[in-house]
N, C-alpha and C positions, 0 to 999 in steps of 0.2 A: 503280404496283405491278401486276405481272401477275396476272390472275385465276388461282386455284389449279389449275383444270383445263385451262388453255390449251394446255399441252404434255404433259399426262398421257398416258402410253401406254395406249390403250384395247384393245389386242390381247388377245383371249382372256380378257376379264373373266369371261365366262360361257360354258361349252360348251353350245350349244343341241342337246344330244344326248339329252335326256330330255324326254318330252312335257310333264310339268308345268312344266318350265322352258323352254318353246318360245320362239322368237324372234318378236317383233312390235314394232310401233312406231306412232306417231301414233294410239294408242288404237283400233286396228283390231280387229275380231272375227275376222280371219283370222290364224292363227299357223302357224309352220313349225318342224319338228324334223328334224334330220339323224340319224335313228336308225340309219343305216349310215354312220358318219363317214368311212370309207375309200372310199366310193363317190361317183361324180360326180353333179352335178345338184341341183336344188331338190327336196327329198324330201317328207316327210309334211306335208300341209296339213290344218288342222283348223279347225272353226268353233266360236267361243265364243258361243253363244246358248242360253239355257236351262241345264240342269244337266249338268255333267260334261264338256262339250266333245264334239264328234263329228268323227271323221275323214272328210275329204272325198276324199282320194286319198293313196296312198303314194308317188306320183311326180308332183309338180306340174309339173316341167319338166326335160326331158333334151335333150341335143344331141349331134351327131356332125358331124365335118368330113370332106368328101369332096374328093378331087382327081381330077377326071374321074369315073370310076366306082369309084375305089379309096378305101376308107375309110382314113383316116390313123391310126386306132386310138390316139388320145391316151390317155395314162394319167393317172389322178388323181395329183397331186403334193402339194397342200396345200390347206388351208382355214383362214382366219383368221376367228374369230367376234368380232364387235364389235357394240355396240348400234346403231351408225349404219349399218354396212355389213358384209355377210358376203362375203368374197372367196375365190374358188376358183381354183386354177391347175391346168390340165391341159397335158401336153406330151408330145412325142416328140422325137427328135433334130433334126427339121426345123421344128417349129412349137410355139409356146406360145400357149395360150388362157387369158385371164383373164376371169372372170365376176364382176362386183361387183354384188350385189343390195342394194337399199335401198328405203325407203318415202318417195317424194317427196310424196305426198298420202295422206290417209286412204283405206284400202282399195285402194290401188294399189301394186303391187310393180313396180319398174323394175329391169332388169338391163342393165348396161353390159358389152358384150363387146369385148374387145381381142384382136386376133390379131397375133402377131409372127412374121414370117418369119425363120427362123434359117439360111436358105441364101443363096447369092450369086446366085440366079436368081429372076426374076419368076415369079409363080404366080397362077392363078385357082382359087379354092376355093369350095365350097358348104357353107354351114352349114345343117344339117337339124335340125328340132326334133321332139321327142316330147312329148306332153301328154295329159291325160285326154280321153277321148271321141274321140280321133283315129280317123278311119275308121269311126266308129259313127254312122250317121244316126239322126235322131229318129223312127224308124218303128216304135216298139214297138206291141205289141198288148195290150189290157187295161191295168190300172193299172201305171204306171211304178214300178218298185221302187226304194226308197231305196238309194243307193250306186252306181246304174248311171249312168255318165257318157255323155252324148250330145253330138254337135255341135249347133249352133244354126242354124236356117234364117235366111238373109238377113243373116248376120254374117260377118266375115272368117274365113278359115281360122285355127284356133287358139282359137276361142271354143268354150266348152262349158258345159253345165249338168248339175246333179245334184240329186236330192232327198237330204236328210240328216235323220237322226232328231233331233227336238227332245226333250230330256229334261226331265221335270218334277221339281222338288224341292218337294213339297207334300203332296198326299193320300197319297203313297206313303212318307212319312217321319213317324213318329209325332209327333215334337216340334214339327213345324210344320204339322200337319194340321188344326188347329182353325179356321184362317181362311186360305183359299187363293183367290186370284183370278188369272186369266190362262190362258195356254195349257197344256193337258195334254200328255201324250205324243202327238206328232203328227209330221208331216214338214214341212220348210221347203225352199225352193229356194235353191241357191247358183249364181250366174251368174258366169262369167269371160269378159270380152271381151278379145280379143288379136288381133294380126296376126302369125302364126307360119308363114307360108309360107317356103319355102327362100330363103336369102339368098346371093347371089353376091358374093364379095369378091375384089378384085384387089389383090395385094400386090407391091410392087416388091422388088427384091433387098434383103434385110435390112430391109424396110420393115414398117410397122405400119398397121393399120386398125381403126376402132372404130365401133360403133353401139349404140343402146339399143332394147330391146323393153320393152313394158309389159303387165302383167296387171291388169285392172280388175275388182274384185269388187263384187257387190251381191246383196241378197236377191231382187231382181227384175231383169229386163233394164233397166228404166228407171233403177234406182238404180246399176247397173253403168255405164250410159251417163253418168250424172251424175258418177261418180268419174272416168270416162275423160275427160270434158270438162275437169274440174279439172286433170287431168294435161296435157292438150294445151295449156292456157294457159301452162304453165311448161316444156314439154318442150324448147323451143329454148334451148340454153345450159345445160340441167341437167347436173350432174355429181354423183357420190356425195360429193364434197367439200362440197357444200352441206349435205348431211345431217350430215356430221361437224361442221361449224360450228354447226348447230342443236343437236346433242346437247351439244356443249361449252357452249353458251349455257344449256341446261337445268341442267347441272352447276354452272356458275358462279353460278347464282341461289341455290344453297345456300351457307351460310356456309363460310368457310375453316375448316379444323380447328384446334383448339388446338395449341400447340407439341408437346405430348406425343404427338400423333398425326399429326405433319406429314410423316412418312416416306412414301415412294412406296407401300410395301405397304399402309399404312392408307388412303392416298388412293385406291388402286385398289379396296380393299374398300368404301370410301365410294361411289365411282363405280358399283361393281357394285350396291350396295343402291339407289342413287337411280335408275339406269336400269331396273333390274328392277321396282321398285315403280311407276315411271312407266308402264311398259308394261302393268302389270296394271290400270290404270284404263281400262276399256273404255267407249267412248262409246255411248250409247243410239241406237236406230234410230227413236225417236219413240213408244216404248211407255211402260212404267211409269217409266222413267228419262228420258223425253223425249230431249233431246240432251245430257243431263248425263253425267257420268262416275262410275262406281262401281268400287271395287277388287276384282277377283276374287282369291280366295285363291291359286289356282294356275291353270294353263292346261290341266289334264287331270284327270279323275276327281273329285277334291275341288274342283271348279271352279264357283264361283258367288260372289256377295257375301254373306257372313254378317254378322250384326249387330255382334257385338263384334270380329270380325276387321276389319271396316270401320272401326269407331271407332278401334282402335289404329293401323291403317294411316294414318288421316288425321293422326295426331300426327306420323308420319314425313313424310308428303307435304307438310305445311304448310311444311317447311323449304325446299323448292325450287319448289313449285307450290301455294300456299295456295288458289288457285281450285279445284283438284281436290278438296282436302279439303272446301271449302265446298259444292261441288256434291254430293259423295257424302253428306255429312250431310243436306243439304237433300232429296236423293232419298228417304232413309229418313224424314225428318220429314214429307214430303208424302204419304206412303203409309200413314197410320195405319189401323188396324183400327177398326171401329165402337166398340170398347171403349177406343180411345185408344192402342193399342200400335203401335210401329214393327214392320216386318217382321223375322222371324227370318232369312230369306234372301230374296234379291232378285236379279232380272235384268231386262233390258228387257222380257222376255216374260211375266213373272209375279212375284207377291210371295206369300210364304207365312209363316205363323206370327206370333207375337207377342213378338218380341224374344229376347234372351239376357241374360246378366249386364249390368246397366245401367251402361254407362260412356260413353254418347254425349254426355252433358252435359260430362263431363271432357274428351272429345275436342273438343267445340265450344269450350269455354273455352280449351283449349290452342291451337287453331287461331286463335282471335281474338287471342291474344297476338302473333301475327305479322301477320295480315291487317288487324286494326283496322277491320273492315267492320261498322259498327254496324247498317246496314240489313239485312244478312244475319242478324246476331244477333237482331234484332227479329223477323225472319221466322220463324226456327226456334224462338224462345222458347216460344210456346204448345204446340208439339209436344213439346218437352222436358218441359214441365210435365205434359202429358197422359200421357207415357210413365211418369212416376213415379206419378201418380195411378192408373194402370192396376194397378201392383203393389199398392198399398195397398188398392184397392177389390176386386180380383178374386183376389189371391194373397197374402193376409196372414193371420196367425193372430189369434185373439181378443185377444191382448195387444199387437197392433200390429207384429209382426215379419213382414217380407216373406218369402215362401217360394218356393224352387225347386219346380217341379212336373214337371220333366223334367231328367234329368242332362245332356242335350244343351245345356242352357243354361249349363253351366259346365265339366263334366269327365266326358265320356260314360260311361266304365267305371270311374270311381274307386272304390276299395274302401271309401271312406267311406259309399257308398250300398248296399253289399252287404246290410246287414241288412233293407233294404226287402223283398227277395225271398228272403233267405237264400242268395244266390248272386251271382256277378258279373252285372252287367247292362250295358246300353248303350242310350242313347236310348229308355228306357222311362219311363213315368210313375212319379214318386216321390212319396212322401207320408209323413206321420208325423214330420217333423223340421223344425227351424228352424236356420238356418245363419248363422254369424258373417260369412262372406265376402259372402254376398248382401246383408246389411244394412250391411256396411261399404261396399260399392259405393254403396248408396243414401245413406249419410252423405256420401260424397264428392260424389255428384250434388247433394245438397241444398246443400252448401257452394258448389259451382260455380254452382248456380242463384242463390244469394244474391249472389255477385259479379257474375253476369250481370245480375240485376235492378238492382243498384246502377249498373252501366254504362248500363242503359237508363232510368235516372232513375225507378225504381220502388222507393222506399225502404220502403214498407210490405211489399211482396213480399220484399225482401231481408231485412228483420228477421224475417219469418215463416219463411223457409227456413232461416235461421241458427238460429233457436230450435228448429225441428224437427230439424235436424241434431244439435244438442247433446242434445236429449231422446232421440233414437234412439241416439246414441252411448252414453249412460249405460245405456239399456235393454240394449244388447249386453253391456256389462260385467256388469250385474246378472243376466242370464239365461244367459250363455254363457261367462263367464270363470271358470276353475277355478284359484284361487291355489295350491292344494296341488300342482298340476302346472305352474304358471306357463304356462298354455296355454288358448287358446280352443278349444272343440269344438262340433260340431253337437250339438244337444240333442233329446231326444224332445219331441214337440209338447206345449207347455203346461207343461213341467217344467224342472228344472235337473239333469236326468239325462243324462249323455253318451249320444249315439246310437250311436257306434262307437269313439270314441277314436283314430281313425286320424289320424296327424299328416301334414298336407300344408302347403305354403306358403300355401294359402288361409287357414289359421288365423291368419296374421300380417297379413292385410289390415286388420283393425281398427286396427293401428298405422299402416299406410299412410294410412288415412282420418283418423287423428288423434283417435280416441275419447279421452275424458278419463280415461285410466288413470293412476294415480299413477306418478311417475317411477321409483320403486324397482321397481314391477311391470314396467314397460317394460324396465328393465335386466335383470330376471330372465328375461323371455321371450327377449330378444335373446341374452344370454350363455349361457343354458342350452339353447337350442334353435336359434335362427337361426345362431349362430356355433359350434355344436357339430359337429365334423367327423364324428362318428358318426351324426348325424341329417341335417344339411343343408349343412354348409360344407365339402364335399369339393372335389376338383379340378374335378369337373363339378357345380357348386353348385346347390342347391335343386331336387333331383329332385321330381317330382310326388307322391311318397310318401317319407317319411323312410327313409334307408338301413337303419335298425334295425327297421322295421315288418315284421311277418310277411308282409304282403301285397306287400312291395317286390319288384318285378321290373324290373331296369334297362332292359329293352326293352319294358315294358308301357306302353301308350298313355298313359293317365292313372294308371298304377300304378307309375311309376318313371322314365319318360323326363323329360328336362329340357325345359321349355317356355320359350323365350327371353323372350317378353313377360312371363311371370310373374316371371322372374328380374329383369327391369327394375324391376318394382314392388318387389321385395325390395331392390334397390339403392337405390331412392328412399327406402325405409323406413330403411335403415341410415344414409343420409346425413341424413335428417330428425332422427334422434336422436343425431347427432354421432359415429357410428361411421364416420368418414370414410376411414380407412386401409382398413378392411374393405370399404367400399363400392367404393373404387377397385380393390381386389384382386379383388372379385367381377366388376366390369366387365371387367377384363383377362382373367380366366379365361374369361368368356363370349366375348369377342372372339377369344381364342385358339381356342376351339372352332369359331367361325365360320370362322376362317382355315384350319382343318384339312381342309376339303373344298372342291370346286369350287363348291358351291352353298350357299345360306343356307336351312337346313332348317326345316321346321315345328316339329320337336322332335328331340331327340337321345338316344341310348342313354346313360344316366348312368354306365355303366361304361366302355364302349369309346369313347364320343363319336361313334359312327356315326349318320348321319342317315337318308337315304332307304333305306327297306326296301321294294323293289318287290313282293316276295312278299306281305308283310302290308299293303302300301299304307298305310304310315305314314311320317312324317318327310318330307313332300313337299318337293322342292327349290324354292328361290327362292319361298318362301311369303311372303305380303304382310306379316304382322306381324313376321316375322323380318327382312325388309328394313328395316322401320320401327325395329326394335330396334337394329340396327346403326347407323342414322343417329343416333338419339337418344343412344346410348352414346358414339359418337365425338365428338359435340358436347357431351358431358357435361351434357346437359339435366337429368339426375337431381340435379344440384347446385342447381337452381332451386327456390324455395319452392313448396310445395303449398298450395292453398286451405285 
């Protein structure tokens, strides 16, 4: 039986025309965007190290063809974007040039040039290259400024260097400022080694010729040379088709889709999600992540690995590369704060903060279901325990309920937190409330710890975690469930008085976690609220604030936009309680929303379905947890039992 992706059309799965959805492969920290899609050449190059990503050059490689002293003025004709190779065609009536770019090894970009003579006469042509730093000797005076590209002494023509700004996500962001280690705002070097002197090409009548050039990148000249040497070992005989076979192999490691989703359109959506998520796992350079891989959220602006984004992304990555999921979870587990908390954000250059909504144990148990790597599970188990103990010791109320202390840990500007300051807020300290979703996450974590402990032959631990989960589940009901409304609410600290009565999907997470609420109450919550089209069950289901709430804004970040990963948990909840038709309908609505745009967005306008809003910088394209959501929905993993 042929593997599902063996003959799948990979053309234009993703247009690499927006920086957050840039093109990269082999877990490189160099990414490319064609922000002028009708122009020729390799365009905007960016470095993913530190916070946000930094532009290195807006014109990575250009070319021109001369015949004698006369430019042939080739016109851009087409470009096909694929995860394995990006192919451009330029031509005029007498000549066609095809440039196929791919990543043969990590941090090396190879471009195969093919020239086709469209005339009946033999010709001698010159291919001329343009690149950063060309004609700029390294003879600066005073400090070299970031962004200034120069040539490199004692390296071939075409080699260049630049300093770029390393961004910090730590002391400058309130919610992760309490514990920060690593590089602050500073500059780093990017080196590119290449041989781009003019090439003379002889073409017979109606003949063709081809050759390959390479661009080898590194944070130092030595690292760029190492990448270059890796390329030289495979350069003879290399073709872009080798990368096509490799990408298909990655795709074919993922399970085939169920019959319901076996059509080509769903398979292309699946391939889009897999290849984009795979490319977001950036390999470390020997710093805080070592040589491991962690999933960046996007490739520009909101670009770094966040705690709960990483956890959810690993649940998707386990399907095609469980080793990536394991490495990412281990990177967070190995970088605990002195109080036992995993980082809130992380890159190879620094770690910051003390976690977000605790879902890493859920992600770890989900990953283990596929990897079955008991050694890895034993390695991360103590850190998973420490992460939960951190919440109970440092951020819990007198009656034993864990508490958010910054909205950035769950829903930055949600109106549920407006009463803290009497106004909308975002990423500020919050206080004075206890939350059902926070504690529902911990119930889930405790249940996952119990099954992990059982897997590791720790029966006493398993029994203790399960008992604690049951106790906390009942406490959530006793303190935060309001039967008169059939709803969980945030409560004022130490009371059973609603804090804001804002209805959000978060309030249904106690059901997702399986708290011991009587079946008739579960039925009331689901039918009065979750499946109410005036509140949550619209065509764009489960907005971050109910449709009928006064604070609802369909384009508000956490004030009305749809967050796909949260909808996935809602689908799991519906399936858990046998609302199976409704669960499948919700899955299909979200998948339709994903298919309505070229990218898989961070979140969506709950009225229009629009995703990326570059002016407000929300709804980032090809966001990691949205890719993971697509994968899990298409595989119908929501139908599997929860701990």
